C-alpha positions, 0 to 999 in steps of 0.5 A: 500500500505504501507509495515509494519515495519519489526523490533521492533527497534525504528526509527534510530536504524535500517537502512531501505533500499529499492532497486527498478528498476522503469523502467524509470517511464513508462509501456506498449507499443504503445497506451497502454503505460502509465506514472507511475511516479506519482504512483511511487512517492506515492509508494516510500513514502509508503516504508518509507525507510531511503535509497531508491536505484533506477535504470533506473531513468531518468533525462530527455527524450525529446520524452517521455516528449512530448508524456506524456504532453498530459496526465492528470498529464504530465511528471514531470518538475524535474528529476525523482530522485528529483520528487520521493524524499519524503520531506526532503530527499537528492538526488544523481543521476548519468547517466549510459546510454545516448540515442538519446532522453535522458538518465537514471541512478542510484539514491539514496534518503536518509533520512540521510545526504550524502557526496560527490557523486561518479560514476564509469563506469563498462560498459563491452561492447558497447551495455550496458552502466552500472555504480556504484553510490557511496554515503557516508551516515552519520548514527548513528555517522558514515558513511555507504558507499552506492553503487547503481548498475545495472549489465549487461544482460550477465553472463560473464559481471556480473562476471567482474562487480563484480570484478570492484565493488570490486576494486572500494570498495577497492580504494574508501571505507576505510578498515573496513567501512560499505558497502551496495551494492543495485540494480538490478543484473540481476542474473537470475541463482543466481550465483553471491553470491559466487563471492560477498562473495569472496570480503567480501559482503554478501547477506542480508538475514532474521535471519533464513537465507532466502535470496531469495526474488523474485521481477521479474516480478512484476505481478508474481515474480519468479526471485530474481534479486533485492538484497542488499549485505553488509559488516559490517551490519547485516540484521534483516528482508527482505520484498517484497511489493506485490499487484495490485498497486505495480504490475502495477508501474514497471516490478520489485517489490521493495525489502526492508531490515532492517539493524543494525551494526554488 
């Protein structure tokens, strides 16, 4: 299950980043519905990433907790972000969407020390609650500003969310500081790269220039919805773990990239 290291650099010289939409830790519908959060815990640890950027993470959900309390392992008592964090990792979580029985949002699990956690609402209309999680991460004697994002389902909304992201970075990140934006961009037509580049954010690509890495749907990935965009960092490798174990845990596969300072 464990992905291999992409770069020959020593640990700490490379920032290994994973982004993963975990689908709230649950797969299937009706009688076939199953709890995957315990498998996801092992999967997150197997990624061996310095930073794990997560979307669709629950802090609580009363109905799901009651339903899965009848199962063998049961619903975790902790919020999903804390439950998934490998030992020694720091955790940041903020809610994006509140529903009748619970809520969900974005999270960052960090092997490196983190600073003050921020959140910025980028909801574009009443039917989709979306937000940016901002976490300064202390790495190699400096600070990398990590933004975990989950963009909307409508292209026009996503374009406006890129603009709001750019304003947020301008207002909250020191000029010239390294920036890493990771998440599920729901960009089915792959049309956001130009808009992101206009704001100084480049999509992480292999040294040969290949940026596209399909992550959705997990059983037969066709669409590259999950991405990492950077400023002040250079990508040395891109990887998407695959196989039956990864395919069952979420409707997305994780994307892993390795970054070094520019």
